[in-house]
C-alpha positions as CSV (number, residue, x, y, z in Angstrom):
1,X,0.0,0.0,0.0
2,X,1.2,3.5,-0.8
3,X,-0.6,5.1,2.1
4,X,-2.3,3.8,5.3
5,X,-5.2,6.1,5.9
6,X,-8.0,3.8,7.0
7,X,-8.2,0.1,8.0
8,X,-11.1,-0.2,5.6
9,X,-8.7,0.1,2.7
10,X,-6.9,-3.0,3.8
11,X,-8.0,-6.3,2.4
12,X,-7.8,-9.5,4.4
13,X,-4.6,-10.3,2.5
14,X,-3.1,-6.8,3.3
15,X,-3.8,-7.4,7.0
16,X,-2.2,-10.9,7.1
17,X,0.8,-9.7,5.1
18,X,1.5,-6.9,7.6
19,X,0.9,-9.2,10.6
20,X,3.2,-11.9,9.1
21,X,6.0,-9.3,8.6
22,X,5.5,-8.0,12.1
23,X,6.0,-11.6,13.4
24,X,9.4,-11.5,11.6
25,X,10.3,-8.2,13.3
26,X,9.4,-9.5,16.7
27,X,12.2,-12.0,16.2
28,X,14.5,-9.6,14.3
29,X,13.7,-6.1,15.7
30,X,16.9,-4.5,14.4
31,X,17.4,-4.2,10.6
32,X,19.0,-1.8,8.1
33,X,15.9,-1.6,5.9
34,X,15.4,2.1,6.3
35,X,19.0,3.1,6.1
36,X,19.1,6.4,4.2
37,X,15.4,7.0,4.7
38,X,13.8,9.9,6.7
39,X,10.4,9.6,8.4
40,X,8.5,12.7,9.5
41,X,6.3,12.3,12.6
42,X,3.8,15.2,12.7
43,X,1.6,15.0,15.8
44,X,-1.0,17.8,16.0
45,X,-2.5,15.9,19.0
46,X,-0.7,14.5,22.1
47,X,0.6,11.0,21.9
48,X,3.0,8.7,23.9
49,X,2.8,5.1,22.6
50,X,2.0,5.8,19.0
51,X,4.6,8.5,18.4
52,X,7.4,6.8,20.4
53,X,6.7,3.4,18.9
54,X,6.8,4.8,15.3
55,X,10.0,6.7,16.1
56,X,11.6,3.7,17.7
57,X,10.5,1.6,14.7
58,X,12.3,4.0,12.4
59,X,15.5,3.9,14.5
60,X,15.4,0.2,14.9
61,X,15.3,0.0,11.1
62,X,18.3,2.4,10.8
63,X,16.2,5.3,9.5
64,X,16.1,8.9,10.8
65,X,13.2,10.9,12.3
66,X,12.2,14.5,12.0
67,X,9.0,16.3,13.0
68,X,7.2,17.6,16.0
69,X,5.2,16.3,19.0
70,X,4.0,19.7,20.0
71,X,2.1,21.7,17.4
72,X,3.0,24.8,19.3
73,X,6.5,24.5,18.0
74,X,5.4,24.4,14.4
75,X,4.4,27.2,11.9
76,X,0.8,26.2,12.4
77,X,0.8,28.7,15.2
78,X,1.6,31.4,12.6
79,X,-1.4,30.4,10.5
80,X,0.3,28.0,8.1
81,X,-2.3,25.7,6.5
82,X,-2.2,21.9,6.7
83,X,-1.7,21.7,3.0
84,X,1.4,23.9,3.1
85,X,2.8,22.1,6.1
86,X,2.5,18.7,4.3
87,X,3.9,20.0,1.1
88,X,6.9,21.5,2.9
89,X,7.6,18.4,5.0
90,X,7.3,16.3,1.8
91,X,10.5,17.9,0.6
92,X,12.4,16.5,3.5
93,X,10.9,13.1,4.2
94,X,10.3,9.7,2.6
95,X,7.2,9.0,4.7
96,X,4.9,11.2,6.8
97,X,3.3,9.7,10.0
98,X,0.6,12.1,11.1
99,X,-1.9,12.5,13.9
100,X,-4.5,15.2,13.6
101,X,-7.5,16.3,15.6
102,X,-9.7,16.7,12.4
103,X,-11.4,13.7,10.9
104,X,-10.2,13.2,7.3
105,X,-7.0,15.1,7.8
106,X,-4.8,12.1,6.8
107,X,-6.8,11.5,3.7
108,X,-6.5,15.2,2.7
109,X,-2.8,15.0,3.3
110,X,-2.5,12.0,1.0
111,X,-4.2,14.1,-1.7
112,X,-1.7,16.9,-1.7
113,X,1.6,14.9,-1.7
114,X,3.2,12.0,-3.4
115,X,5.0,11.0,-0.2
116,X,3.3,8.1,1.6
117,X,1.1,9.1,4.5
118,X,0.4,6.9,7.5
119,X,-2.6,7.9,9.6
120,X,-1.7,7.9,13.3
121,X,-5.2,8.9,14.3
122,X,-7.6,11.5,12.9
123,X,-10.1,12.8,15.4
124,X,-12.7,10.2,16.4
125,X,-12.5,8.6,13.0
126,X,-9.7,6.1,12.4
127,X,-6.5,4.7,14.0
128,X,-5.4,2.0,11.5
129,X,-1.9,1.3,13.0
130,X,-3.5,0.7,16.4
131,X,-6.0,-1.7,14.8
132,X,-3.2,-3.6,13.1
133,X,-1.3,-4.0,16.5
134,X,-4.6,-5.0,18.1
135,X,-5.1,-7.7,15.4
136,X,-1.5,-8.8,15.9
137,X,-2.1,-9.1,19.7
138,X,-5.3,-11.0,19.2
139,X,-3.7,-13.5,16.8
140,X,-0.6,-13.9,19.0
141,X,-2.8,-14.7,22.1
142,X,-5.6,-16.7,20.5
143,X,-3.7,-18.4,17.7
144,X,-6.3,-17.1,15.2
145,X,-8.4,-14.2,14.2
146,X,-11.3,-16.3,13.2
147,X,-14.7,-16.7,14.9
148,X,-13.8,-15.0,18.2
149,X,-16.1,-13.4,20.8
150,X,-14.9,-9.7,21.2
151,X,-16.4,-7.6,24.0
152,X,-15.9,-3.9,23.6
153,X,-16.5,-1.7,26.6
154,X,-16.6,2.0,27.3
155,X,-16.4,4.9,24.9
156,X,-17.7,3.4,21.7
157,X,-19.0,6.8,20.4
158,X,-15.6,8.6,20.1
159,X,-13.3,5.6,20.3
160,X,-11.5,5.6,16.9
161,X,-9.7,2.4,18.0
162,X,-13.1,0.7,18.4
163,X,-14.3,1.9,15.0
164,X,-11.2,0.8,13.2
165,X,-11.2,-2.6,15.0
166,X,-14.7,-3.4,13.9
167,X,-13.7,-2.9,10.3
168,X,-10.4,-4.7,10.7
169,X,-12.1,-7.8,12.1
170,X,-15.0,-7.8,9.7
171,X,-13.6,-10.5,7.3
172,X,-12.7,-12.9,10.2
173,X,-16.3,-13.7,11.3
174,X,-16.2,-12.0,14.7
175,X,-19.0,-12.0,17.4
176,X,-19.2,-8.6,18.9
177,X,-20.7,-7.5,22.2
178,X,-20.8,-3.7,22.5
179,X,-21.1,-2.4,26.1
180,X,-21.7,1.3,26.6
181,X,-24.0,3.8,28.2
182,X,-26.4,5.5,26.0
183,X,-24.3,8.7,25.9
184,X,-21.3,6.7,24.6
185,X,-23.1,4.1,22.4
186,X,-21.7,3.0,19.1
187,X,-22.6,5.5,16.4
188,X,-25.3,4.5,14.0
189,X,-22.9,4.3,11.0
190,X,-21.0,1.4,12.7
191,X,-24.3,-0.3,13.6
192,X,-25.2,-0.1,9.9
193,X,-21.7,-1.4,9.0
194,X,-22.2,-4.5,11.1
195,X,-25.6,-5.1,9.6
196,X,-24.3,-4.5,6.0
197,X,-21.4,-6.9,6.5
198,X,-23.6,-9.5,8.3
199,X,-21.6,-9.3,11.5
200,X,-22.9,-11.0,14.6
201,X,-23.4,-8.3,17.3
202,X,-25.4,-7.2,20.3
203,X,-25.5,-4.0,22.4
204,X,-26.0,-3.6,26.1
205,X,-25.3,-1.1,28.9
206,X,-24.7,-3.9,31.4
207,X,-21.1,-4.8,32.2
208,X,-21.2,-8.0,34.2
209,X,-19.2,-11.1,35.1
210,X,-21.4,-13.2,32.8
211,X,-20.6,-11.0,29.8
212,X,-16.9,-11.3,30.5
213,X,-17.2,-15.0,31.0
214,X,-18.2,-15.4,27.4
215,X,-15.4,-13.4,25.9
216,X,-12.2,-14.3,24.1
217,X,-11.0,-10.7,24.0
218,X,-12.2,-8.0,26.4
219,X,-11.3,-4.6,24.8
220,X,-11.5,-1.8,27.4
221,X,-11.4,1.9,26.5
222,X,-11.2,5.1,28.5
223,X,-13.8,7.8,28.4
224,X,-12.1,10.5,26.3
225,X,-12.4,13.8,28.2
226,X,-10.9,15.7,25.2
227,X,-13.8,14.7,23.0
228,X,-16.4,16.3,25.3
229,X,-17.5,19.9,24.8
230,X,-19.6,19.8,28.1
231,X,-17.5,19.0,31.2
232,X,-20.7,17.9,33.1
233,X,-21.4,15.3,30.5
234,X,-17.9,13.9,31.0
235,X,-18.3,13.8,34.7
236,X,-21.5,11.7,34.3
237,X,-19.8,8.9,32.4
238,X,-16.1,9.0,33.3
239,X,-16.3,6.1,35.7
240,X,-19.3,4.3,34.3
241,X,-17.4,1.0,33.9
242,X,-14.4,-0.1,36.1
243,X,-12.9,-3.6,35.5
244,X,-11.5,-5.1,38.7
245,X,-10.0,-8.5,39.4
246,X,-13.2,-9.9,41.1
247,X,-15.0,-9.4,37.8
248,X,-12.7,-12.0,36.1
249,X,-13.7,-14.9,38.3
250,X,-15.6,-16.6,35.5
251,X,-13.2,-15.7,32.7
252,X,-12.2,-18.4,30.2
253,X,-8.5,-19.5,30.3
254,X,-7.8,-17.9,26.9
255,X,-9.3,-14.5,27.8
256,X,-7.0,-11.5,27.1
257,X,-7.7,-8.0,28.1
258,X,-6.7,-5.3,25.6
259,X,-6.7,-1.5,26.0
260,X,-5.3,1.1,23.5
261,X,-4.0,3.1,26.6
262,X,-3.7,5.4,28.3
263,X,-6.0,4.1,31.0
264,X,-7.5,6.4,33.5
265,X,-10.3,4.9,35.7
266,X,-11.5,1.9,33.7
267,X,-9.0,-0.9,34.7
268,X,-8.2,-1.2,38.4
269,X,-4.5,-1.8,39.3
270,X,-5.3,-5.2,40.7
271,X,-6.0,-6.5,37.2
272,X,-2.4,-5.9,36.1
273,X,-1.1,-9.1,37.6
274,X,-4.0,-11.3,36.3
275,X,-3.0,-13.8,33.6
276,X,-5.6,-12.2,31.2
277,X,-4.0,-8.7,31.4
278,X,-2.2,-8.1,28.1
279,X,-2.3,-4.4,27.5
280,X,1.3,-3.7,28.2
281,X,2.4,-6.4,25.9
282,X,-0.1,-5.1,23.4
283,X,1.7,-1.7,23.5
284,X,5.0,-3.5,22.9
285,X,3.6,-5.2,19.9
286,X,3.1,-1.8,18.4
287,X,6.8,-1.6,17.6
288,X,6.9,-4.7,15.5
289,X,3.6,-3.8,13.7
290,X,4.7,-0.2,12.9
291,X,8.1,-1.5,11.6
292,X,6.0,-3.6,9.2
293,X,3.7,-0.7,8.2
294,X,6.7,1.5,7.3
295,X,8.1,-1.3,5.2
296,X,4.7,-1.8,3.5
297,X,4.2,1.8,2.4
298,X,7.8,1.9,1.1
299,X,7.5,-1.5,-0.6
300,X,10.4,-3.0,1.4
301,X,10.8,-6.6,2.5
302,X,13.2,-8.0,5.1
């Protein structure tokens, strides 16, 4: 693929190719594949894991990184347009990895430059590299992506990782259970997506031991304060679901708990030592997957 803008553009074969290459990088994390290449990381929104794992991936592959992690240090503060920023940075870099607060920003960037664009998150829309590392984590822990029961909990309205993962799993016959309060329910467009693609799903506002007991993957999300325009609305739902160790009493042996991180209130500290907790390893998997993504958009093979 020349760009990675949305997980929806990825075929089943694309996904498996990227995951297979990530498996190679997990065993051979250092490589000279990007020697002589420059990757620009443009983060118009805050990030820890995504930015650092992309930058580490570049350095592990012997490439170089330029860019910014604080938009306040860029010419955007002087009024420079996104188009001009992308066109200027395209003169310096072989790939642009971009996170932006506006939905569709990555797609727009890909239309004004010939340099490959990797979407590192655009508003509440898509986060395809996170989805690919989620898929990698699921396959590594379950041995397959096929026919799994996936329980998604929390902020399903604004959660771009949720939206992307629904699409990423769509060709692998998933069984979805969506758990959210009415204020954070899955948007209607993704309900339609599930129906159009004949995906098995159900929705509830109840988060119980019995729901967890049926899960292969429990995907927790934080309530994203930055997406709320009304602070009072955030306060109503910020601690609506909290996973603690006692809630895992009926969990299947193969259960794994994923979270795109950062966590705030939604997973208690006593869960960290449970065998099902996998979110820190999940974050580590981001390095191998993002190495694979960079190679994919540059058409490089180890």
